[in-house]
Structure formats: C-alpha cells, structure tokens
C-alpha positions as CSV (number, residue, x, y, z in Angstrom):
1,X,-32.6,-83.0,-36.9
2,X,-34.8,-80.3,-35.2
3,X,-36.5,-78.0,-37.5
4,X,-37.2,-74.8,-36.4
5,X,-39.8,-72.7,-38.0
6,X,-40.3,-68.7,-36.6
7,X,-43.4,-66.5,-37.5
8,X,-45.0,-63.4,-36.1
9,X,-42.4,-60.6,-37.5
10,X,-43.3,-57.4,-39.4
11,X,-43.5,-53.9,-39.7
12,X,-44.7,-52.1,-36.6
13,X,-44.1,-48.6,-35.4
14,X,-42.4,-47.5,-32.5
15,X,-44.2,-48.3,-28.9
16,X,-46.0,-51.1,-30.7
17,X,-45.4,-55.1,-30.0
18,X,-45.6,-58.3,-31.5
19,X,-45.7,-61.7,-30.5
20,X,-43.2,-64.2,-32.1
21,X,-43.4,-67.9,-32.6
22,X,-41.1,-70.6,-33.0
23,X,-42.2,-74.3,-34.2
24,X,-40.2,-76.8,-33.8
25,X,-41.1,-79.9,-36.0
26,X,-40.4,-82.7,-32.6
27,X,-40.0,-82.2,-28.8
28,X,-37.1,-80.4,-27.7
29,X,-36.0,-81.5,-24.4
30,X,-33.6,-78.7,-23.9
31,X,-33.3,-74.3,-23.3
32,X,-34.9,-72.5,-26.0
33,X,-33.3,-69.4,-27.0
34,X,-34.2,-66.2,-28.9
35,X,-31.4,-64.1,-30.9
36,X,-31.6,-61.1,-33.4
37,X,-29.5,-59.7,-36.1
38,X,-29.3,-56.3,-37.4
39,X,-27.9,-56.1,-41.0
40,X,-23.8,-55.7,-40.6
41,X,-23.9,-56.9,-37.1
42,X,-23.1,-59.9,-35.1
43,X,-25.7,-62.2,-33.8
44,X,-26.5,-61.5,-30.6
45,X,-28.6,-63.2,-27.8
46,X,-31.8,-62.1,-26.5
47,X,-33.3,-64.3,-24.2
48,X,-33.7,-68.2,-23.4
49,X,-35.8,-70.5,-21.9
50,X,-35.5,-73.8,-19.9
51,X,-37.6,-77.0,-20.5
52,X,-39.4,-76.7,-17.7
53,X,-40.2,-73.1,-18.2
54,X,-39.0,-72.4,-14.5
55,X,-36.0,-70.8,-15.5
56,X,-35.2,-67.5,-17.8
57,X,-32.5,-65.7,-18.9
58,X,-32.8,-62.4,-20.9
59,X,-29.9,-60.1,-22.4
60,X,-29.6,-56.4,-20.3
61,X,-30.6,-55.1,-23.5
62,X,-34.0,-56.3,-23.6
63,X,-35.1,-56.8,-20.3
64,X,-38.5,-55.5,-19.0
65,X,-39.9,-55.2,-22.7
66,X,-39.4,-58.7,-23.7
67,X,-40.8,-61.6,-22.5
68,X,-40.2,-65.1,-23.3
69,X,-42.4,-68.5,-23.3
70,X,-42.6,-72.1,-24.5
71,X,-45.9,-74.5,-24.8
72,X,-43.9,-78.0,-24.5
73,X,-47.4,-79.5,-25.6
74,X,-46.9,-77.7,-28.6
75,X,-43.1,-77.8,-29.3
76,X,-43.4,-74.2,-29.4
77,X,-41.6,-70.9,-28.1
78,X,-42.6,-67.9,-28.0
79,X,-41.0,-64.3,-27.9
80,X,-43.7,-61.1,-26.5
81,X,-41.6,-57.6,-27.4
82,X,-43.5,-54.9,-26.3
83,X,-42.6,-50.8,-26.5
84,X,-40.7,-51.4,-29.8
85,X,-37.8,-49.5,-30.5
86,X,-36.3,-48.7,-33.8
87,X,-33.0,-50.3,-32.9
88,X,-34.9,-54.1,-32.1
89,X,-35.3,-54.2,-35.7
90,X,-33.2,-57.2,-36.7
91,X,-33.6,-60.7,-38.0
92,X,-35.1,-62.8,-34.9
93,X,-33.9,-66.3,-34.9
94,X,-34.8,-69.1,-32.2
95,X,-32.7,-72.1,-31.7
96,X,-32.7,-75.3,-29.6
97,X,-29.6,-75.4,-26.8
98,X,-26.9,-78.2,-26.7
99,X,-27.0,-78.9,-23.2
100,X,-30.2,-79.3,-20.7
101,X,-29.0,-77.0,-17.8
102,X,-27.3,-74.0,-19.7
103,X,-29.2,-71.2,-20.7
104,X,-26.6,-70.2,-22.9
105,X,-26.1,-66.7,-24.3
106,X,-23.9,-68.0,-26.7
107,X,-24.4,-68.8,-30.5
108,X,-22.3,-72.0,-29.8
109,X,-24.9,-73.5,-26.8
110,X,-27.5,-73.9,-29.4
111,X,-27.3,-76.9,-32.2
112,X,-30.5,-76.3,-34.3
113,X,-31.5,-73.0,-35.7
114,X,-34.6,-71.6,-37.5
115,X,-34.5,-69.1,-40.7
116,X,-35.4,-66.0,-38.7
117,X,-38.3,-63.7,-38.9
118,X,-37.5,-60.0,-39.6
119,X,-38.7,-57.6,-37.4
120,X,-38.5,-53.9,-38.5
121,X,-39.5,-51.1,-36.5
122,X,-40.5,-47.5,-37.7
123,X,-40.7,-44.7,-35.8
C-alpha cells in the first residue's frame, strides 16, 4: 500500500555529489533502505536507517562516502552521495522495511519499493 518515489538522480562528474530523495505516500514506521542496481548486475544493498534515526547501517563499499537520513515529518528519506565514482552508476531504489527492529541488508527485508532514480557518473 505504501508508494515510494525517488528523485534527485542525474548525470554527474566523478568527484561530485548528489542528494537523492525518497518520498513516501504515508508514514513508514519501519527502517528505510537504499539499494542500487547497475545494468546486468544484481541489486545490492547500500544503506538503511531506523525509524527513530538513531541507528544506521551501510554497505562496506560505500561507507564514508554516503550518508542516509530521514525526515519523518515529511515522510522522506535521503541519501547523500559524495565523491562520486563511475562505479556508483546505477539505478538507486528506496524501500520500506518489514520489521521495525531490523536494519536489513537484503531485498527480502523490505516490503515496498520505489521505481528508482538513475545516477550516472562520468569520468
């Protein structure tokens, strides 16, 4: 029932930054996650954040370059990406989790998915 809409993607030079947004149609009292998928590759976990924002969990591949945050008053979750690399090129998806207590890192940990926003990093 929850609808998620990502925005903020685009074409950016390597070393630049982007801030992705994910707007939910209603409050989501669960962790929110970001995944990404490059052409021909599996969808991979990026980051997740608890509802109360006190806990976050990042994939090792993006740690220290990405920051996940959320504004529950706006039903929106964000992903700040700094020092973009060509390998960051992918469709980025946000998702609402199943269990309030679990900051999951697999697709099965999430119930609802957005349609994605394209991030393309040029060198």
